N, CA, C, O and the ligand as a Tripos MOL2 file, in Angstrom:
@<TRIPOS>MOLECULE
protein
  313   311    79     0     0
PROTEIN
NO_CHARGES

@<TRIPOS>ATOM
      1 N           0.8320   -1.1990    0.0020 N.3       1 MET1
      2 CA         -0.0050   -0.0020   -0.0030 C.3       1 MET1
      3 C           0.8680    1.2600    0.0030 C.2       1 MET1
      4 O           1.8920    1.3310    0.6820 O.2       1 MET1
      5 N           0.4380    2.2170   -0.7520 N.am      2 GLU2
      6 CA          1.1740    3.4770   -0.8060 C.3       2 GLU2
      7 C           0.3980    4.5690   -0.1110 C.2       2 GLU2
      8 O          -0.8080    4.7130   -0.3120 O.2       2 GLU2
      9 N           1.0800    5.3260    0.6940 N.am      3 PHE3
     10 CA          0.4190    6.3630    1.4800 C.3       3 PHE3
     11 C           0.8230    7.7590    1.0190 C.2       3 PHE3
     12 O           0.1350    8.7360    1.3170 O.2       3 PHE3
     13 N           1.9310    7.8560    0.2960 N.am      4 GLU4
     14 CA          2.4310    9.1840    0.0110 C.3       4 GLU4
     15 C           2.4030    9.5060   -1.4720 C.2       4 GLU4
     16 O           1.5730    8.9780   -2.2120 O.2       4 GLU4
     17 N           3.2970   10.3580   -1.9000 N.am      5 THR5
     18 CA          3.2920   10.7300   -3.2910 C.3       5 THR5
     19 C           3.7910    9.5850   -4.1530 C.2       5 THR5
     20 O           4.6120    8.7720   -3.7290 O.2       5 THR5
     21 N           3.2840    9.5420   -5.3550 N.am      6 THR6
     22 CA          3.7220    8.5400   -6.3160 C.3       6 THR6
     23 C           4.0900    9.2890   -7.5960 C.2       6 THR6
     24 O           3.9560   10.5100   -7.6720 O.2       6 THR6
     25 N           4.5450    8.5620   -8.5760 N.am      7 THR7
     26 CA          4.8710    9.2220   -9.8490 C.3       7 THR7
     27 C           4.0380    8.5920  -10.9490 C.2       7 THR7
     28 O           3.8890    7.3710  -11.0070 O.2       7 THR7
     29 N           3.5000    9.4250  -11.8180 N.am      8 ASP8
     30 CA          2.7050    8.8780  -12.9170 C.3       8 ASP8
     31 C           3.6150    8.5340  -14.0890 C.2       8 ASP8
     32 O           4.8340    8.6850  -14.0050 O.2       8 ASP8
     33 N           3.0180    8.0740  -15.1780 N.am      9 SER9
     34 CA          3.7990    7.5900  -16.3170 C.3       9 SER9
     35 C           4.6250    8.6910  -16.9460 C.2       9 SER9
     36 O           5.6270    8.4180  -17.6080 O.2       9 SER9
     37 N           4.2090    9.9500  -16.7430 N.am     10 ALA10
     38 CA          4.9600   11.0690  -17.3360 C.3      10 ALA10
     39 C           6.0250   11.5860  -16.3850 C.2      10 ALA10
     40 O           6.7300   12.5450  -16.7020 O.2      10 ALA10
     41 N           6.1500   10.9570  -15.2160 N.am     11 GLY11
     42 CA          7.1830   11.3590  -14.2730 C.3      11 GLY11
     43 C           6.7690   12.4800  -13.3540 C.2      11 GLY11
     44 O           7.6040   13.0620  -12.6610 O.2      11 GLY11
     45 N           5.4670   12.7940  -13.3420 N.am     12 ASN12
     46 CA          4.9870   13.8350  -12.4500 C.3      12 ASN12
     47 C           4.7240   13.2610  -11.0520 C.2      12 ASN12
     48 O           4.2890   12.1200  -10.8960 O.2      12 ASN12
     49 N           5.0030   14.0910  -10.0480 N.am     13 ARG13
     50 CA          4.6670   13.6850   -8.6870 C.3      13 ARG13
     51 C           3.1840   13.8820   -8.4650 C.2      13 ARG13
     52 O           2.6260   14.9280   -8.7960 O.2      13 ARG13
     53 N           2.5560   12.8720   -7.9070 N.am     14 VAL14
     54 CA          1.1080   12.9330   -7.6750 C.3      14 VAL14
     55 C           0.8530   12.6140   -6.2150 C.2      14 VAL14
     56 O           1.3180   11.6000   -5.6950 O.2      14 VAL14
     57 N           0.1070   13.4970   -5.5600 N.am     15 LYS15
     58 CA         -0.2840   13.2280   -4.1660 C.3      15 LYS15
     59 C          -1.4190   12.2310   -4.1410 C.2      15 LYS15
     60 O          -2.4520   12.4370   -4.7790 O.2      15 LYS15
     61 N          -1.2280   11.1460   -3.4020 N.am     16 LYS16
     62 CA         -2.2660   10.1200   -3.3190 C.3      16 LYS16
     63 C          -3.2960   10.4760   -2.2650 C.2      16 LYS16
     64 O          -2.9960   11.1340   -1.2690 O.2      16 LYS16
     65 N          -4.5040   10.0320   -2.5070 N.am     17 LEU17
     66 CA         -5.5310   10.1650   -1.4790 C.3      17 LEU17
     67 C          -5.2110    9.2070   -0.3390 C.2      17 LEU17
     68 O          -4.7130    8.1070   -0.5790 O.2      17 LEU17
     69 N          -5.4940    9.6160    0.9150 N.am     18 PRO18
     70 CA         -5.2810    8.6940    2.0180 C.3      18 PRO18
     71 C          -6.1470    7.4530    1.8420 C.2      18 PRO18
     72 O          -7.2680    7.5620    1.3450 O.2      18 PRO18
     73 N          -5.6570    6.2640    2.2370 N.am     19 PRO19
     74 CA         -6.4250    5.0260    2.0610 C.3      19 PRO19
     75 C          -7.7970    5.0950    2.7300 C.2      19 PRO19
     76 O          -8.7440    4.4720    2.2510 O.2      19 PRO19
     77 N          -7.9170    5.8370    3.8210 N.am     20 SER20
     78 CA         -9.2230    5.9310    4.4870 C.3      20 SER20
     79 C         -10.2240    6.6430    3.5900 C.2      20 SER20
     80 O         -11.4070    6.3010    3.5710 O.2      20 SER20
     81 N          -9.7420    7.6400    2.8450 N.am     21 VAL21
     82 CA        -10.6300    8.3680    1.9330 C.3      21 VAL21
     83 C         -11.0340    7.4840    0.7720 C.2      21 VAL21
     84 O         -12.1960    7.4830    0.3660 O.2      21 VAL21
     85 N         -10.0760    6.7230    0.2290 N.am     22 VAL22
     86 CA        -10.3480    5.8190   -0.8840 C.3      22 VAL22
     87 C         -11.3850    4.7870   -0.4460 C.2      22 VAL22
     88 O         -12.3110    4.4660   -1.1910 O.2      22 VAL22
     89 N         -11.2180    4.2780    0.7600 N.am     23 LYS23
     90 CA        -12.1590    3.2840    1.2790 C.3      23 LYS23
     91 C         -13.5510    3.8860    1.4030 C.2      23 LYS23
     92 O         -14.5460    3.2410    1.0740 O.2      23 LYS23
     93 N         -13.6140    5.1150    1.8760 N.am     24 ASP24
     94 CA        -14.8970    5.8170    2.0230 C.3      24 ASP24
     95 C         -15.5810    5.9720    0.6810 C.2      24 ASP24
     96 O         -16.7920    5.7850    0.5680 O.2      24 ASP24
     97 N         -14.8040    6.3150   -0.3410 N.am     25 ILE25
     98 CA        -15.3520    6.4760   -1.6880 C.3      25 ILE25
     99 C         -15.8560    5.1350   -2.2160 C.2      25 ILE25
    100 O         -16.9130    5.0670   -2.8430 O.2      25 ILE25
    101 N         -15.0900    4.0630   -1.9590 N.am     26 GLU26
    102 CA        -15.5170    2.7440   -2.4110 C.3      26 GLU26
    103 C         -16.8510    2.3600   -1.7850 C.2      26 GLU26
    104 O         -17.7190    1.8010   -2.4550 O.2      26 GLU26
    105 N         -17.0130    2.6620   -0.4940 N.am     27 LEU27
    106 CA        -18.2740    2.3590    0.1780 C.3      27 LEU27
    107 C         -19.4110    3.1830   -0.4150 C.2      27 LEU27
    108 O         -20.5100    2.6780   -0.6430 O.2      27 LEU27
    109 N         -19.1260    4.4690   -0.6610 N.am     28 LYS28
    110 CA        -20.1500    5.3290   -1.2630 C.3      28 LYS28
    111 C         -20.5270    4.8340   -2.6500 C.2      28 LYS28
    112 O         -21.7000    4.8290   -3.0230 O.2      28 LYS28
    113 N         -19.5140    4.4140   -3.4120 N.am     29 ASN29
    114 CA        -19.7790    3.9310   -4.7560 C.3      29 ASN29
    115 C         -20.6210    2.6560   -4.7380 C.2      29 ASN29
    116 O         -21.4600    2.4450   -5.6130 O.2      29 ASN29
    117 N         -20.3920    1.8210   -3.7460 N.am     30 HIS30
    118 CA        -21.2060    0.6100   -3.6380 C.3      30 HIS30
    119 C         -22.6780    0.9850   -3.4340 C.2      30 HIS30
    120 O         -23.5760    0.4120   -4.0520 O.2      30 HIS30
    121 N         -22.8940    1.9560   -2.5560 N.am     31 ALA31
    122 CA        -24.2560    2.4380   -2.3100 C.3      31 ALA31
    123 C         -24.8330    3.1100   -3.5580 C.2      31 ALA31
    124 O         -26.0110    2.9460   -3.8780 O.2      31 ALA31
    125 N         -23.9860    3.8670   -4.2530 N.am     32 ARG32
    126 CA        -24.4470    4.5630   -5.4540 C.3      32 ARG32
    127 C         -24.8240    3.5750   -6.5490 C.2      32 ARG32
    128 O         -25.7890    3.7940   -7.2810 O.2      32 ARG32
    129 N         -24.0610    2.4830   -6.6630 N.am     33 ARG33
    130 CA        -24.3870    1.4650   -7.6610 C.3      33 ARG33
    131 C         -25.7510    0.8680   -7.3790 C.2      33 ARG33
    132 O         -26.5620    0.6680   -8.2830 O.2      33 ARG33
    133 N         -25.9890    0.5890   -6.1070 N.am     34 LEU34
    134 CA        -27.2950    0.0070   -5.7210 C.3      34 LEU34
    135 C         -28.4370    0.9770   -6.0260 C.2      34 LEU34
    136 O         -29.5570    0.5590   -6.3190 O.2      34 LEU34
    137 N         -28.1420    2.2590   -5.9560 N.am     35 ALA35
    138 CA        -29.1500    3.2940   -6.2180 C.3      35 ALA35
    139 C         -29.1610    3.7260   -7.6830 C.2      35 ALA35
    140 O         -29.8410    4.6840   -8.0520 O.2      35 ALA35
    141 N         -28.3900    2.9990   -8.5250 N.am     36 ASN36
    142 CA        -28.2910    3.3270   -9.9480 C.3      36 ASN36
    143 C         -27.7270    4.6940  -10.2270 C.2      36 ASN36
    144 O         -28.1040    5.3430  -11.2030 O.2      36 ASN36
    145 N         -26.8140    5.1440   -9.3650 N.am     37 LEU37
    146 CA        -26.1320    6.4230   -9.6050 C.3      37 LEU37
    147 C         -24.7560    6.1410  -10.1600 C.2      37 LEU37
    148 O         -24.1880    5.0730   -9.9320 O.2      37 LEU37
    149 N         -24.2250    7.0990  -10.8870 N.am     38 SER38
    150 CA        -22.8760    6.9060  -11.4230 C.3      38 SER38
    151 C         -21.8820    7.0340  -10.2760 C.2      38 SER38
    152 O         -22.0350    7.8900   -9.4040 O.2      38 SER38
    153 N         -20.8590    6.1750  -10.2810 N.am     39 PRO39
    154 CA        -19.9060    6.1740   -9.1690 C.3      39 PRO39
    155 C         -19.0180    7.4150   -9.1520 C.2      39 PRO39
    156 O         -18.8130    8.0610  -10.1790 O.2      39 PRO39
    157 N         -18.4950    7.7370   -7.9670 N.am     40 ILE40
    158 CA        -17.5360    8.8300   -7.8330 C.3      40 ILE40
    159 C         -16.2100    8.3420   -8.4220 C.2      40 ILE40
    160 O         -15.7360    7.2580   -8.0820 O.2      40 ILE40
    161 N         -15.6280    9.1310   -9.2890 N.am     41 ARG41
    162 CA        -14.3690    8.7430   -9.8990 C.3      41 ARG41
    163 C         -13.2170    9.5260   -9.2970 C.2      41 ARG41
    164 O         -13.3060   10.7380   -9.1000 O.2      41 ARG41
    165 N         -12.1400    8.8230   -9.0090 N.am     42 ILE42
    166 CA        -10.9280    9.4940   -8.5340 C.3      42 ILE42
    167 C         -10.0970    9.8590   -9.7460 C.2      42 ILE42
    168 O          -9.6860    8.9900  -10.5160 O.2      42 ILE42
    169 N          -9.8540   11.1400   -9.9100 N.am     43 LYS43
    170 CA         -9.0900   11.6150  -11.0780 C.3      43 LYS43
    171 C          -7.8570   12.3350  -10.5890 C.2      43 LYS43
    172 O          -7.8560   12.9530   -9.5240 O.2      43 LYS43
    173 N          -6.7990   12.2460  -11.3880 N.am     44 VAL44
    174 CA         -5.6130   13.0680  -11.0760 C.3      44 VAL44
    175 C          -5.8380   14.4240  -11.7020 C.2      44 VAL44
    176 O          -6.0890   14.5330  -12.9030 O.2      44 VAL44
    177 N          -5.7460   15.4680  -10.8770 N.am     45 ARG45
    178 CA         -5.8790   16.8150  -11.4080 C.3      45 ARG45
    179 C          -4.8480   17.7280  -10.7630 C.2      45 ARG45
    180 O          -4.1290   17.3290   -9.8470 O.2      45 ARG45
    181 N          -4.7900   18.9290  -11.2480 N.am     46 THR46
    182 CA         -3.8060   19.8850  -10.7540 C.3      46 THR46
    183 C          -4.4600   20.7860   -9.7320 C.2      46 THR46
    184 O          -5.5410   21.3220   -9.9760 O.2      46 THR46
    185 N          -3.8230   20.9590   -8.5960 N.am     47 CYS47
    186 CA         -4.3370   21.7910   -7.5320 C.3      47 CYS47
    187 C          -4.4030   23.2510   -8.0150 C.2      47 CYS47
    188 O          -3.4290   23.7730   -8.5570 O.2      47 CYS47
    189 N          -5.5670   23.9070   -7.8130 N.am     48 ILE48
    190 CA         -5.6940   25.2880   -8.2640 C.3      48 ILE48
    191 C          -4.9270   26.2470   -7.3660 C.2      48 ILE48
    192 O          -4.7040   27.4000   -7.7350 O.2      48 ILE48
    193 N          -4.5270   25.7810   -6.2000 N.am     49 ALA49
    194 CA         -3.8100   26.6510   -5.2670 C.3      49 ALA49
    195 C          -2.2980   26.5580   -5.4300 C.2      49 ALA49
    196 O          -1.6210   27.5870   -5.4430 O.2      49 ALA49
    197 N          -1.7570   25.3600   -5.5540 N.am     50 CYS50
    198 CA         -0.2850   25.2300   -5.5590 C.3      50 CYS50
    199 C           0.2380   24.5420   -6.8370 C.2      50 CYS50
    200 O           1.4470   24.5030   -7.0630 O.2      50 CYS50
    201 N          -0.6570   24.0070   -7.6630 N.am     51 GLY51
    202 CA         -0.2120   23.4200   -8.9290 C.3      51 GLY51
    203 C           0.2790   21.9980   -8.8310 C.2      51 GLY51
    204 O           0.7320   21.4310   -9.8250 O.2      51 GLY51
    205 N           0.1990   21.4010   -7.6380 N.am     52 THR52
    206 CA          0.6160   20.0120   -7.4720 C.3      52 THR52
    207 C          -0.3920   19.0660   -8.0920 C.2      52 THR52
    208 O          -1.5980   19.2960   -7.9930 O.2      52 THR52
    209 N           0.0790   18.0100   -8.7290 N.am     53 MET53
    210 CA         -0.8270   16.9670   -9.2220 C.3      53 MET53
    211 C          -1.2970   16.1620   -8.0100 C.2      53 MET53
    212 O          -0.5040   15.8250   -7.1320 O.2      53 MET53
    213 N          -2.5760   15.8630   -7.9750 N.am     54 PHE54
    214 CA         -3.0840   15.0780   -6.8460 C.3      54 PHE54
    215 C          -4.3130   14.2680   -7.2910 C.2      54 PHE54
    216 O          -4.9680   14.5750   -8.2860 O.2      54 PHE54
    217 N          -4.5870   13.2310   -6.5130 N.am     55 GLU55
    218 CA         -5.7810   12.4220   -6.7590 C.3      55 GLU55
    219 C          -6.9700   13.1450   -6.1360 C.2      55 GLU55
    220 O          -6.9500   13.5160   -4.9630 O.2      55 GLU55
    221 N          -7.9880   13.3320   -6.9360 N.am     56 SER56
    222 CA         -9.1480   14.0790   -6.4720 C.3      56 SER56
    223 C         -10.4290   13.2900   -6.6330 C.2      56 SER56
    224 O         -10.6370   12.6010   -7.6320 O.2      56 SER56
    225 N         -11.2760   13.4050   -5.6380 N.am     57 ALA57
    226 CA        -12.6240   12.8210   -5.7310 C.3      57 ALA57
    227 C         -13.6090   13.9570   -5.9440 C.2      57 ALA57
    228 O         -14.7650   13.8580   -5.5320 O.2      57 ALA57
    229 N         -13.1730   15.0220   -6.5760 N.am     58 GLY58
    230 CA        -14.0520   16.1460   -6.8740 C.3      58 GLY58
    231 C         -13.5560   17.4690   -6.3290 C.2      58 GLY58
    232 O         -14.0130   18.5270   -6.7630 O.2      58 GLY58
    233 N         -12.6250   17.4260   -5.3810 N.am     59 ASN59
    234 CA        -12.1290   18.6750   -4.8390 C.3      59 ASN59
    235 C         -11.0950   19.3010   -5.7790 C.2      59 ASN59
    236 O         -10.4500   18.6120   -6.5700 O.2      59 ASN59
    237 N         -10.9570   20.6180   -5.6700 N.am     60 ARG60
    238 CA        -10.0990   21.3230   -6.6270 C.3      60 ARG60
    239 C          -8.7380   21.6550   -6.0690 C.2      60 ARG60
    240 O          -7.8610   22.0900   -6.8150 O.2      60 ARG60
    241 N          -8.5330   21.4630   -4.7830 N.am     61 THR61
    242 CA         -7.2110   21.6820   -4.2120 C.3      61 THR61
    243 C          -6.7480   20.3960   -3.5610 C.2      61 THR61
    244 O          -7.5510   19.5320   -3.2110 O.2      61 THR61
    245 N          -5.3920   20.2800   -3.4000 N.am     62 CYS62
    246 CA         -4.8350   19.0670   -2.8630 C.3      62 CYS62
    247 C          -4.9250   19.0310   -1.3350 C.2      62 CYS62
    248 O          -4.5590   18.0360   -0.7100 O.2      62 CYS62
    249 N          -5.4030   20.0990   -0.7520 N.am     63 GLY63
    250 CA         -5.4730   20.1670    0.7150 C.3      63 GLY63
    251 C          -4.4130   21.0760    1.2970 C.2      63 GLY63
    252 O          -4.3340   21.2470    2.5130 O.2      63 GLY63
    253 N          -3.5860   21.6660    0.4240 N.am     64 CYS64
    254 CA         -2.4840   22.5060    0.8680 C.3      64 CYS64
    255 C          -2.9820   23.7680    1.5630 C.2      64 CYS64
    256 O          -2.2890   24.3200    2.4180 O.2      64 CYS64
    257 N          -4.1620   24.2230    1.2080 N.am     65 ASN65
    258 CA         -4.6410   25.4910    1.7750 C.3      65 ASN65
    259 C          -5.5740   25.2960    2.9530 C.2      65 ASN65
    260 O          -6.0670   26.2690    3.5230 O.2      65 ASN65
    261 N          -5.8270   24.0270    3.3310 N.am     66 THR66
    262 CA         -6.7540   23.8010    4.4440 C.3      66 THR66
    263 C          -6.0840   24.1460    5.7680 C.2      66 THR66
    264 O          -6.7620   24.4720    6.7420 O.2      66 THR66
    265 N          -4.7520   24.0750    5.8080 N.am     67 ARG67
    266 CA         -4.0640   24.3750    7.0420 C.3      67 ARG67
    267 C          -4.1540   25.8860    7.3550 C.2      67 ARG67
    268 O          -4.3630   26.2910    8.4980 O.2      67 ARG67
    269 N          -3.9900   26.6900    6.3080 N.am     68 SER68
    270 CA         -4.0410   28.1430    6.5180 C.3      68 SER68
    271 C          -5.4750   28.6250    6.6880 C.2      68 SER68
    272 O          -5.7430   29.5720    7.4270 O.2      68 SER68
    273 N          -6.3890   27.9590    5.9940 N.am     69 THR69
    274 CA         -7.7750   28.3860    6.1290 C.3      69 THR69
    275 C          -8.3760   27.7960    7.4000 C.2      69 THR69
    276 O          -8.7040   28.5320    8.3310 O.2      69 THR69
    277 N          -8.5210   26.4760    7.4420 N.am     70 GLY70
    278 CA         -9.0000   25.8260    8.6530 C.3      70 GLY70
    279 C         -10.4960   25.9910    8.8370 C.2      70 GLY70
    280 O         -11.1110   26.9380    8.3480 O.2      70 GLY70
    281 N         -11.0470   25.0540    9.5470 N.am     71 TYR71
    282 CA        -12.4750   25.0910    9.8210 C.3      71 TYR71
    283 C         -12.7000   25.0540   11.3240 C.2      71 TYR71
    284 O         -12.1100   24.2370   12.0300 O.2      71 TYR71
    285 N         -13.5420   25.9300   11.7990 N.am     72 ILE72
    286 CA        -13.9320   25.8780   13.2040 C.3      72 ILE72
    287 C         -15.4420   25.8100   13.2690 C.2      72 ILE72
    288 O         -16.1330   26.7300   12.8310 O.2      72 ILE72
    289 N         -15.9550   24.7170   13.8180 N.am     73 ALA73
    290 CA        -17.3900   24.5230   13.9310 C.3      73 ALA73
    291 C         -18.0730   24.6780   12.5590 C.2      73 ALA73
    292 O         -19.1450   25.2720   12.4460 O.2      73 ALA73
    293 N         -17.4260   24.1310   11.5320 N.am     74 GLY74
    294 CA        -18.0310   24.1410   10.2030 C.3      74 GLY74
    295 C         -17.8880   25.4550    9.4650 C.2      74 GLY74
    296 O         -18.3300   25.5740    8.3220 O.2      74 GLY74
    297 N         -17.2790   26.4410   10.0960 N.am     75 ARG75
    298 CA        -17.1270   27.7310    9.4160 C.3      75 ARG75
    299 C         -15.7150   27.8780    8.8890 C.2      75 ARG75
    300 O         -14.7440   27.5320    9.5620 O.2      75 ARG75
    301 N         -15.6150   28.3910    7.6840 N.am     76 GLU76
    302 CA        -14.3160   28.6010    7.0930 C.3      76 GLU76
    303 C         -13.6810   29.8830    7.6400 C.2      76 GLU76
    304 O         -14.2720   30.9620    7.5990 O.2      76 GLU76
    305 N         -12.4700   29.7290    8.1460 N.am     77 ILE77
    306 CA        -11.7540   30.9040    8.7110 C.3      77 ILE77
    307 C         -10.6580   31.2860    7.7260 C.2      77 ILE77
    308 O          -9.7940   30.4680    7.4100 O.2      77 ILE77
    309 N         -10.6890   32.4820    7.2570 N.am     78 ILE78
    310 CA         -9.6570   32.9170    6.3170 C.3      78 ILE78
    311 C          -8.6220   33.7820    7.0510 C.2      78 ILE78
    312 O          -7.6640   34.2530    6.4380 O.2      78 ILE78
    313 ZN         -2.2560   22.3690   -3.4180 Zn       79 ZN79
@<TRIPOS>BOND
     1     1     2 1
     2     2     3 1
     3     3     4 2
     4     3     5 am
     5     5     6 1
     6     6     7 1
     7     7     8 2
     8     7     9 am
     9     9    10 1
    10    10    11 1
    11    11    12 2
    12    11    13 am
    13    13    14 1
    14    14    15 1
    15    15    16 2
    16    15    17 am
    17    17    18 1
    18    18    19 1
    19    19    20 2
    20    19    21 am
    21    21    22 1
    22    22    23 1
    23    23    24 2
    24    23    25 am
    25    25    26 1
    26    26    27 1
    27    27    28 2
    28    27    29 am
    29    29    30 1
    30    30    31 1
    31    31    32 2
    32    31    33 am
    33    33    34 1
    34    34    35 1
    35    35    36 2
    36    35    37 am
    37    37    38 1
    38    38    39 1
    39    39    40 2
    40    39    41 am
    41    41    42 1
    42    42    43 1
    43    43    44 2
    44    43    45 am
    45    45    46 1
    46    46    47 1
    47    47    48 2
    48    47    49 am
    49    49    50 1
    50    50    51 1
    51    51    52 2
    52    51    53 am
    53    53    54 1
    54    54    55 1
    55    55    56 2
    56    55    57 am
    57    57    58 1
    58    58    59 1
    59    59    60 2
    60    59    61 am
    61    61    62 1
    62    62    63 1
    63    63    64 2
    64    63    65 am
    65    65    66 1
    66    66    67 1
    67    67    68 2
    68    67    69 am
    69    69    70 1
    70    70    71 1
    71    71    72 2
    72    71    73 am
    73    73    74 1
    74    74    75 1
    75    75    76 2
    76    75    77 am
    77    77    78 1
    78    78    79 1
    79    79    80 2
    80    79    81 am
    81    81    82 1
    82    82    83 1
    83    83    84 2
    84    83    85 am
    85    85    86 1
    86    86    87 1
    87    87    88 2
    88    87    89 am
    89    89    90 1
    90    90    91 1
    91    91    92 2
    92    91    93 am
    93    93    94 1
    94    94    95 1
    95    95    96 2
    96    95    97 am
    97    97    98 1
    98    98    99 1
    99    99   100 2
   100    99   101 am
   101   101   102 1
   102   102   103 1
   103   103   104 2
   104   103   105 am
   105   105   106 1
   106   106   107 1
   107   107   108 2
   108   107   109 am
   109   109   110 1
   110   110   111 1
   111   111   112 2
   112   111   113 am
   113   113   114 1
   114   114   115 1
   115   115   116 2
   116   115   117 am
   117   117   118 1
   118   118   119 1
   119   119   120 2
   120   119   121 am
   121   121   122 1
   122   122   123 1
   123   123   124 2
   124   123   125 am
   125   125   126 1
   126   126   127 1
   127   127   128 2
   128   127   129 am
   129   129   130 1
   130   130   131 1
   131   131   132 2
   132   131   133 am
   133   133   134 1
   134   134   135 1
   135   135   136 2
   136   135   137 am
   137   137   138 1
   138   138   139 1
   139   139   140 2
   140   139   141 am
   141   141   142 1
   142   142   143 1
   143   143   144 2
   144   143   145 am
   145   145   146 1
   146   146   147 1
   147   147   148 2
   148   147   149 am
   149   149   150 1
   150   150   151 1
   151   151   152 2
   152   151   153 am
   153   153   154 1
   154   154   155 1
   155   155   156 2
   156   155   157 am
   157   157   158 1
   158   158   159 1
   159   159   160 2
   160   159   161 am
   161   161   162 1
   162   162   163 1
   163   163   164 2
   164   163   165 am
   165   165   166 1
   166   166   167 1
   167   167   168 2
   168   167   169 am
   169   169   170 1
   170   170   171 1
   171   171   172 2
   172   171   173 am
   173   173   174 1
   174   174   175 1
   175   175   176 2
   176   175   177 am
   177   177   178 1
   178   178   179 1
   179   179   180 2
   180   179   181 am
   181   181   182 1
   182   182   183 1
   183   183   184 2
   184   183   185 am
   185   185   186 1
   186   186   187 1
   187   187   188 2
   188   187   189 am
   189   189   190 1
   190   190   191 1
   191   191   192 2
   192   191   193 am
   193   193   194 1
   194   194   195 1
   195   195   196 2
   196   195   197 am
   197   197   198 1
   198   198   199 1
   199   199   200 2
   200   199   201 am
   201   201   202 1
   202   202   203 1
   203   203   204 2
   204   203   205 am
   205   205   206 1
   206   206   207 1
   207   207   208 2
   208   207   209 am
   209   209   210 1
   210   210   211 1
   211   211   212 2
   212   211   213 am
   213   213   214 1
   214   214   215 1
   215   215   216 2
   216   215   217 am
   217   217   218 1
   218   218   219 1
   219   219   220 2
   220   219   221 am
   221   221   222 1
   222   222   223 1
   223   223   224 2
   224   223   225 am
   225   225   226 1
   226   226   227 1
   227   227   228 2
   228   227   229 am
   229   229   230 1
   230   230   231 1
   231   231   232 2
   232   231   233 am
   233   233   234 1
   234   234   235 1
   235   235   236 2
   236   235   237 am
   237   237   238 1
   238   238   239 1
   239   239   240 2
   240   239   241 am
   241   241   242 1
   242   242   243 1
   243   243   244 2
   244   243   245 am
   245   245   246 1
   246   246   247 1
   247   247   248 2
   248   247   249 am
   249   249   250 1
   250   250   251 1
   251   251   252 2
   252   251   253 am
   253   253   254 1
   254   254   255 1
   255   255   256 2
   256   255   257 am
   257   257   258 1
   258   258   259 1
   259   259   260 2
   260   259   261 am
   261   261   262 1
   262   262   263 1
   263   263   264 2
   264   263   265 am
   265   265   266 1
   266   266   267 1
   267   267   268 2
   268   267   269 am
   269   269   270 1
   270   270   271 1
   271   271   272 2
   272   271   273 am
   273   273   274 1
   274   274   275 1
   275   275   276 2
   276   275   277 am
   277   277   278 1
   278   278   279 1
   279   279   280 2
   280   279   281 am
   281   281   282 1
   282   282   283 1
   283   283   284 2
   284   283   285 am
   285   285   286 1
   286   286   287 1
   287   287   288 2
   288   287   289 am
   289   289   290 1
   290   290   291 1
   291   291   292 2
   292   291   293 am
   293   293   294 1
   294   294   295 1
   295   295   296 2
   296   295   297 am
   297   297   298 1
   298   298   299 1
   299   299   300 2
   300   299   301 am
   301   301   302 1
   302   302   303 1
   303   303   304 2
   304   303   305 am
   305   305   306 1
   306   306   307 1
   307   307   308 2
   308   307   309 am
   309   309   310 1
   310   310   311 1
   311   311   312 2
@<TRIPOS>SUBSTRUCTURE
     1 MET1         2 RESIDUE 1 A MET
     2 GLU2         6 RESIDUE 1 A GLU
     3 PHE3        10 RESIDUE 1 A PHE
     4 GLU4        14 RESIDUE 1 A GLU
     5 THR5        18 RESIDUE 1 A THR
     6 THR6        22 RESIDUE 1 A THR
     7 THR7        26 RESIDUE 1 A THR
     8 ASP8        30 RESIDUE 1 A ASP
     9 SER9        34 RESIDUE 1 A SER
    10 ALA10       38 RESIDUE 1 A ALA
    11 GLY11       42 RESIDUE 1 A GLY
    12 ASN12       46 RESIDUE 1 A ASN
    13 ARG13       50 RESIDUE 1 A ARG
    14 VAL14       54 RESIDUE 1 A VAL
    15 LYS15       58 RESIDUE 1 A LYS
    16 LYS16       62 RESIDUE 1 A LYS
    17 LEU17       66 RESIDUE 1 A LEU
    18 PRO18       70 RESIDUE 1 A PRO
    19 PRO19       74 RESIDUE 1 A PRO
    20 SER20       78 RESIDUE 1 A SER
    21 VAL21       82 RESIDUE 1 A VAL
    22 VAL22       86 RESIDUE 1 A VAL
    23 LYS23       90 RESIDUE 1 A LYS
    24 ASP24       94 RESIDUE 1 A ASP
    25 ILE25       98 RESIDUE 1 A ILE
    26 GLU26      102 RESIDUE 1 A GLU
    27 LEU27      106 RESIDUE 1 A LEU
    28 LYS28      110 RESIDUE 1 A LYS
    29 ASN29      114 RESIDUE 1 A ASN
    30 HIS30      118 RESIDUE 1 A HIS
    31 ALA31      122 RESIDUE 1 A ALA
    32 ARG32      126 RESIDUE 1 A ARG
    33 ARG33      130 RESIDUE 1 A ARG
    34 LEU34      134 RESIDUE 1 A LEU
    35 ALA35      138 RESIDUE 1 A ALA
    36 ASN36      142 RESIDUE 1 A ASN
    37 LEU37      146 RESIDUE 1 A LEU
    38 SER38      150 RESIDUE 1 A SER
    39 PRO39      154 RESIDUE 1 A PRO
    40 ILE40      158 RESIDUE 1 A ILE
    41 ARG41      162 RESIDUE 1 A ARG
    42 ILE42      166 RESIDUE 1 A ILE
    43 LYS43      170 RESIDUE 1 A LYS
    44 VAL44      174 RESIDUE 1 A VAL
    45 ARG45      178 RESIDUE 1 A ARG
    46 THR46      182 RESIDUE 1 A THR
    47 CYS47      186 RESIDUE 1 A CYS
    48 ILE48      190 RESIDUE 1 A ILE
    49 ALA49      194 RESIDUE 1 A ALA
    50 CYS50      198 RESIDUE 1 A CYS
    51 GLY51      202 RESIDUE 1 A GLY
    52 THR52      206 RESIDUE 1 A THR
    53 MET53      210 RESIDUE 1 A MET
    54 PHE54      214 RESIDUE 1 A PHE
    55 GLU55      218 RESIDUE 1 A GLU
    56 SER56      222 RESIDUE 1 A SER
    57 ALA57      226 RESIDUE 1 A ALA
    58 GLY58      230 RESIDUE 1 A GLY
    59 ASN59      234 RESIDUE 1 A ASN
    60 ARG60      238 RESIDUE 1 A ARG
    61 THR61      242 RESIDUE 1 A THR
    62 CYS62      246 RESIDUE 1 A CYS
    63 GLY63      250 RESIDUE 1 A GLY
    64 CYS64      254 RESIDUE 1 A CYS
    65 ASN65      258 RESIDUE 1 A ASN
    66 THR66      262 RESIDUE 1 A THR
    67 ARG67      266 RESIDUE 1 A ARG
    68 SER68      270 RESIDUE 1 A SER
    69 THR69      274 RESIDUE 1 A THR
    70 GLY70      278 RESIDUE 1 A GLY
    71 TYR71      282 RESIDUE 1 A TYR
    72 ILE72      286 RESIDUE 1 A ILE
    73 ALA73      290 RESIDUE 1 A ALA
    74 GLY74      294 RESIDUE 1 A GLY
    75 ARG75      298 RESIDUE 1 A ARG
    76 GLU76      302 RESIDUE 1 A GLU
    77 ILE77      306 RESIDUE 1 A ILE
    78 ILE78      310 RESIDUE 1 A ILE
    79 ZN79       313 GROUP 0 **** ****
């Protein structure tokens, strides 16, 4: 199992999703299949904040800006 960055076929560094998140998506996809919904796809995309390639389940940043932003009681603090 890989937990950290990996390299794609073009030699780019790609941030992997944590295994717990992948597992969560798999569970959701199982439920979505039963409900005849299209599954959530994990795609490699470029972070809009720092430009790093990362595995995304729909989010647009790799998580690099969550530390500076942060959430308190569900509210985004800038
Ligand atoms: Zn980023």
